[in-house]
TIBATOR-464692 format. One line per 8 residues: number of its first residue (from 1); their letters; for each residue x, y, z of C-alpha. Coordinates in pm, whole numbers, plus 50000, padded with zeros to 5 digits. Each point is the difference from the previous one (the first is absolute). Layout:
<sites>
NUM> A> X/Y/Z; ...
</sites>
This chain:
<sites>
1> XXXXXXXX> 76936/68214/62615; 49774/49802/50261; 49783/49787/49749; 50387/49888/49862; 50127/49899/50350; 49687/49831/50055; 50040/49762/49678; 50389/49982/50113
9> XXXXXXXX> 49872/49849/50341; 49716/49797/49852; 50292/49848/49729; 50198/49901/50308; 49733/49838/50202; 49878/49612/49906; 49728/50061/49763; 49638/49811/50090
17> XXXXXXXX> 50039/49637/49885; 49666/49988/49895; 49707/50184/49920; 49824/49893/50298; 50322/50098/50205; 49997/50393/49871; 49589/50028/50057; 50082/49934/50345
25> XXXXXXXX> 50273/50236/49991; 49772/50282/49804; 49669/49976/50134; 49956/50015/50360; 49752/49689/50149; 50080/49826/49699; 49929/49630/50071; 50121/49742/49822
33> XXXXXXXX> 49781/49645/50015; 50101/49719/49903; 49828/50033/49682; 50170/50323/49923; 50301/49879/50060; 49973/49731/49736; 49896/50235/49798; 50326/50218/50052
41> XXXXXXXX> 50229/49696/49906; 49771/49916/49696; 50048/50370/49873; 50408/49992/50086; 49986/49558/49815; 49867/50247/49707; 50175/50249/49934; 50362/49796/50074
49> XXXXXXXX> 49877/49692/49767; 50045/50130/49633; 49683/50043/49760; 49773/49855/50339; 49624/50021/49955; 49797/50007/50349; 49662/50016/50063; 49858/50055/50355
57> XXXXXXXX> 49661/49935/50118; 49926/50139/50366; 49659/50112/50182; 49935/50391/50014; 50089/50223/50263; 50329/49750/50133; 50282/50292/49872; 50083/49894/49615
65> XXXXXXXX> 49960/50265/49841; 50197/50257/50229; 50304/49706/50024; 49993/49929/49585; 49896/50330/49814; 50137/50273/50269; 50276/49772/50206; 50121/49782/49740
73> XXXXXXXX> 50125/50261/49771; 50133/50240/50192; 50225/49712/50192; 50102/49880/49619; 50108/50369/49862; 50139/50037/50339; 50243/49679/49869; 50018/50028/49658
81> XXXXXXXX> 50015/50403/49948; 49905/49907/49625; 49714/49796/50002; 49707/50112/49816; 49661/49882/50170; 49659/50023/49839; 49707/49930/50211; 49624/49961/49861
89> XXXXXXXX> 49688/49961/50165; 49619/49988/49865; 49991/50401/49967; 50250/50297/50016; 49882/50138/50366; 50120/49663/50153; 50303/49962/49847; 50068/50403/50047
97> XXXXXXXX> 49925/49918/50359; 50206/49746/50013; 50345/50199/49850; 49907/50277/50252; 50062/49804/50283; 50265/49865/49872; 50151/50363/49834; 49961/50123/50420
105> XXXXXXXX> 50163/49717/50141; 50324/50114/49802; 49954/50368/50067; 49933/49963/50374; 50281/49733/50065; 50265/50072/49805; 50231/49886/50301; 49889/49650/49983
113> XXXXXXXX> 49914/49946/49587; 50374/50125/49930; 49812/50196/49669; 49801/50320/49943; 49782/50145/49731; 50094/50136/49655; 49873/50387/50021; 49920/49946/49637
121> XXXXXXXX> 49792/49731/49987; 49826/49956/50294; 49612/49978/49941; 49796/49757/50140; 49869/49754/49743; 50433/50025/49872; 50278/50072/50210; 50412/49947/49965
129> XXXXXXXX> 50242/49940/50243; 50245/50321/49999; 50301/49903/49801; 49908/49674/49830; 49784/49842/49755; 49777/49830/50272; 49643/50064/50145; 49640/49933/49963
137> XXXXXXXX> 49739/50053/49735; 49630/49951/50151; 49649/49981/49835; 49698/49778/49853; 50056/49681/49876; 49850/50060/49678; 50139/50373/49944; 50305/49998/49782
145> XXXXXXXX> 50388/49936/50116; 50129/50038/49645; 50369/50138/50029; 50119/49846/50377; 50150/49763/50047; 50010/49766/50336; 50197/49794/50252; 49714/49940/50249
153> XXXXXXXX> 49644/49990/49867; 49759/49986/50253; 49642/49923/49900; 49786/50073/50361; 49597/49983/49966; 49970/49946/49649; 49630/49956/50045; 49749/50206/50188
161> XXXXXXXX> 49790/49741/50048; 49765/49644/49913; 49838/50211/49712; 50266/50099/49821; 50138/49648/50040; 49656/49889/49877; 50025/50203/49666; 50172/49745/49732
169> XXXXXXXX> 50081/50342/49825; 50227/50174/50297; 50162/49690/50089; 50094/49974/49621; 50134/50331/50034; 50158/49999/50274; 50195/49724/49884; 50156/50105/49707
177> XXXXXXXX> 50055/50332/50212; 50223/49801/50224; 50140/49749/49740; 50030/50229/49695; 50090/50328/50168; 50105/49967/50381; 50226/49675/49962; 50175/50100/49679
185> XXXXXXXX> 50131/50327/50203; 50240/49786/50203; 50397/50053/49996; 50166/49634/49918; 49977/49806/50341; 49741/50232/50141; 49723/49861/50257; 49642/50042/49981
193> XXXXXXXX> 49742/50011/50315; 49632/49966/49978; 49786/50012/50332; 49655/49965/49944; 49661/49846/50058; 49899/49667/49835; 49621/50077/49956; 49999/49780/49656
201> XXXXXXXX> 50178/49687/49929; 50130/50206/49641; 50087/50344/50178; 50350/50135/49904; 50143/49744/50262; 49861/49690/49853; 50054/50162/49692; 50428/50007/50054
209> XXXXXXXX> 49989/49683/50192; 49848/49756/49746; 50247/50142/49717; 50175/49722/49864; 50300/49954/50122; 49911/50306/50270; 50305/50103/50228; 49739/50178/50247
217> XXXXXXXX> 49985/49879/50344; 49701/50050/50213; 50007/50039/50363; 49668/50046/50213; 49920/50034/50363; 49646/49962/50085; 49863/50168/50304; 49941/49674/50141
225> XXXXXXXX> 50133/49666/49892; 49738/49773/49805; 49943/49667/49866; 50143/50011/49608; 50135/50381/50049; 50392/50029/49942; 50148/50183/50295; 50378/50146/49963
233> XXXXXXXX> 49978/50041/50404; 49992/49586/50006; 49755/50003/50295; 49975/49643/50119; 49658/49976/50022; 49645/50148/49904; 49831/50253/50140; 50318/50246/50141
241> XXXXXXXX> 49960/50367/49898; 50329/50219/49901; 50165/50233/50226; 49799/50293/49920; 50185/50328/49973; 49644/50213/50126; 49956/49746/50265; 49724/49771/49855
249> XXXXXXXX> 49928/49709/50163; 49891/49648/49818; 49646/50090/50166; 49978/50337/49788; 50101/49796/49709; 49687/49794/49995; 49790/50291/50066; 50132/50171/49703
257> XXXXXXXX> 49902/49636/49814; 49678/50036/50120; 49957/50331/49854; 50147/50028/49669; 49862/49664/49888; 50203/49712/49826; 50162/50143/49689; 50160/50298/50156
265> XXXXXXXX> 50157/49832/50295; 50150/49734/49787; 50104/50265/49818; 50143/50231/50202; 50069/49816/50320; 50090/49648/49822; 50164/50086/49666; 49787/49773/49895
273> XXXXXXXX> 49839/50081/49655; 49642/49901/49933; 49839/50077/49655; 49575/49961/50120; 49863/49671/49799; 49716/49815/50044; 49757/50115/50241; 50096/50432/50073
281> XXXXXXXX> 49708/49962/50278; 49949/49694/50222; 49699/49869/50113; 50123/49952/50363; 50049/50393/50012; 49671/50088/49887; 49817/49723/50237; 50262/50092/50288
289> XXXXXXXX> 49908/50385/50030; 49633/49990/49870; 49826/50260/50219; 49622/49862/50068; 49818/50319/49883; 50089/50306/49836; 50167/50229/50269; 49848/50275/50179
297> XXXXXXXX> 50160/50350/50152; 50204/49991/49646; 50197/50351/49927; 49956/49950/49626; 49790/49796/49717; 50166/49972/49642; 49787/49871/49670; 50332/49846/49769
305> XXXXXXXX> 49925/49963/49653; 50144/49810/49711; 49825/50076/49688; 49914/49781/49727; 50282/50041/49714; 49738/50022/49685; 49680/50111/50186; 49855/49692/49849
313> XXXXXXXX> 49865/49751/50269; 50390/49958/50111; 50020/49924/50385; 50037/50299/50214; 50107/50013/50338; 49839/50179/50234; 50143/49933/50389; 49880/50226/50332
321> XXXXXXXX> 50239/50001/50261; 50000/50215/50355; 50299/50098/50221; 49996/49988/50349; 50180/50178/50253; 50244/49773/50074; 50087/49971/49631; 49849/49685/49911
329> XXXXXXXX> 49832/50006/49668; 49696/49803/49920; 49829/49876/49640; 49651/50036/50114; 49783/49998/49665; 50056/49855/49595; 49748/50077/49772; 50281/49903/49679
337> XXXXXXXX> 49794/49871/49685; 50046/50012/49644; 49849/50306/49918; 49998/50313/49767; 50162/50322/50132; 49634/50157/50047; 49896/49714/50212; 50364/49983/50212
345> XXXXXXXX> 49965/50390/50010; 49741/49982/50196; 50038/49690/50165; 50340/50142/50155; 49737/50308/50112; 49772/49761/50109; 50217/49836/50248; 50138/50311/50111
353> XXXXXXXX> 49705/50129/50113; 49888/49647/50185; 50335/49980/50181; 50018/50392/50072; 50326/50033/49836; 50198/50304/49948; 50208/49910/49673; 49963/49876/49703
361> XXXXXXXX> 50359/49853/49842; 50000/49935/49669; 50320/49765/49836; 50106/50264/49747; 50250/49862/49766; 49838/50029/49740; 49709/50245/49965; 49985/50164/50278
369> XXXXXXXX> 49874/50322/49969; 49712/49819/49814; 49951/49729/50293; 49983/50265/50281; 49762/50269/49743; 49776/49668/49985; 49959/49951/50407; 49999/50426/50053
377> XXXXXXXX> 49709/49983/49749; 49817/49723/50205; 50037/50151/50340; 49722/50236/49996; 49783/49771/49843; 49973/49845/50381; 49905/50157/50307; 50306/49965/50234
385> XXXXXXXX> 50024/50091/50381; 50374/50227/49924; 50182/50042/49727; 50205/49718/49820; 50345/50104/49808; 50123/49834/49697; 50339/49895/49956; 50222/49843/49716
393> XXXXXXXX> 50277/49757/50126; 50283/50005/49985; 50019/50379/50148; 50213/50193/49752; 50286/50122/50114; 50083/49690/50263; 50184/49690/49918; 49673/49792/50098
401> XXXXXXXX> 49890/49741/49763; 50332/49913/49893; 50134/49677/49822; 49799/49737/49893; 49652/49863/50169; 50206/49766/50205; 50216/50327/50122; 49682/50212/50064
409> XXXXXXXX> 49878/49726/50198; 50294/49961/50230; 49860/50227/50290; 49667/49788/49978; 50187/49645/50016; 50149/50107/50278; 49755/50172/50201; 49743/49634/49911
417> XXXXXXXX> 50262/49802/50119; 50061/50199/50320; 49666/50106/50052; 50020/50380/49963; 49704/49930/49724; 49754/49769/50063; 49655/49872/49836; 49676/50060/50197
425> XXXXXXXX> 49769/49743/50002; 50022/49790/49691; 50066/50134/49640; 50003/49691/49756; 50062/50089/49667; 50266/50246/50138; 50182/49752/50217; 49970/49756/49699
433> XXXXXXXX> 50204/50204/49773; 50252/50109/50256; 50078/49604/50103; 50074/49909/49635; 50149/50294/49856; 50398/49906/49926; 50273/50235/49897; 49966/50004/49575
441> XXXXXXXX> 49614/49961/49996; 49807/50331/49950; 49947/50190/50312; 49589/49878/50084; 49804/50351/49990; 49871/49922/50343; 50341/49943/50156; 50137/50379/49808
449> XXXXXXXX> 49691/50172/50170; 50063/49869/50332; 50397/50157/49914; 49883/50325/49897; 49781/50040/50355; 50221/49839/50209; 50285/50271/49884; 49749/50306/50000
457> XXXXXXXX> 49918/49911/50426; 50358/49877/50018; 50168/50338/49883; 49697/50199/50220; 50136/49911/50347; 50092/50251/50189; 49814/50292/49767; 49641/50148/50123
465> XXXXXXXX> 49714/49762/49898; 49571/49959/50007; 49940/49794/50273; 49712/49701/49844; 49921/49693/50034; 49788/49762/49874; 49858/49941/50361; 49917/50411/49936
473> XXXXXXXX> 49818/49919/49735; 49768/49705/50105; 49950/50215/50243; 49880/50344/49823; 49795/49727/49767; 49819/49852/50331; 49920/50407/50143; 49878/50060/49654
481> XXXXXXXX> 49755/49676/49959; 50204/49810/49810; 50215/49665/49949; 50350/50021/49982; 50148/49797/49664; 50068/49668/50062; 50352/50072/49904; 50104/50180/50316
489> XXXXXXXX> 49825/49745/50201; 50165/49672/49913; 50144/49812/50274; 50240/49716/49979; 49774/49682/50120; 49699/50224/49848; 49735/50208/50198; 50008/50369/49985
497> X> 50128/50301/50201
</sites>
């Protein structure tokens, strides 16, 4: 009876004019920024224009998903109790999280929204309005929607990240799922809305916009107005930051730009798709961040190995890298070359001994068990000061190493650009391969080995680590009356440590 009275009172009051208006009423302290007001207006336009097709790109942490995937469906159902809404994301958990939040808004605010949940259909992934056919279906974009129709389709975050966007196969699956499955679920006059990050020119947004006679409109709101970047807020000059829902300033946005690197900044904060083409690693990055010599006081050293494919004299990448307490990875030695499997396994152990590495990580996409066995069997042939772990990379059961060579290198590329990864001294062969590597080419073996070493060190931050450094190695060698290995004592400009 109380619920019925609340519903009756709600229907007698003026309904929220827009999703932003409803968000103000339902969410305490909800701040409607100019960007969110524009997004709200576009959502209203989308459902009031038959067969509307809308793509929205906005920076993360701006409130777009709360408004689009949680409040907007409730607003639409409050004005059309028979609206059938499908919400899709890159995975079931994210889509169901949005659905659960929308369902909670209905359950806790019947006096505002004027609807209640049907008792026989209120699961987190699929719920319905009591007494009507309207409701919400949520799930991963690649999960089946057979048997369901929609008057409104919302695709929010269809791409998990750069690795998925860089995969041709994943882009094709995503495009097929969107066009052949989801869009065919729309009723006549139904509206489709895609909210995404533009990681790649041929991502789902790029594919939809490029269709002949495409009806899709793209509304882009960059974090900072930038020359050549479309700006739906129509800021009159460049360099002006958007009003942030979490209070970020222009200076803080610039700090993010420096931290994440140019590609992630363009994709996530400018809405500008960029595919890595030509000169993936810049000479300027290496020169700007170069260290004069191998750093001292490091917390971990790893040898990364990219084995020769055939074992018949192909080049094997063998790169040593260290991790400093401040989180900077330094590439300190390169002993790559054309070797047989017996030769490179011994060379990797010798380098680990020389630099004081605690781990040898071997790229193991092919014959991983054989590769790790070769190195493990080589270890007893050498006198080592402490145990050395032999591991395959990427670790099993993780998402690391997913995608093609460019996707696997994303972390390293951003780190080299921003100074979180640096070359110590000069590694001429590694540097020559690195700065000439272009997208679409075979990844140089030395670069592949550097990717392995960087990833292992980057994921070891915060874990308990054995403290050792090349300087420690040199000191111990002097104490024993031996000279340190030359590769550990090279400085920029010549001389020794």
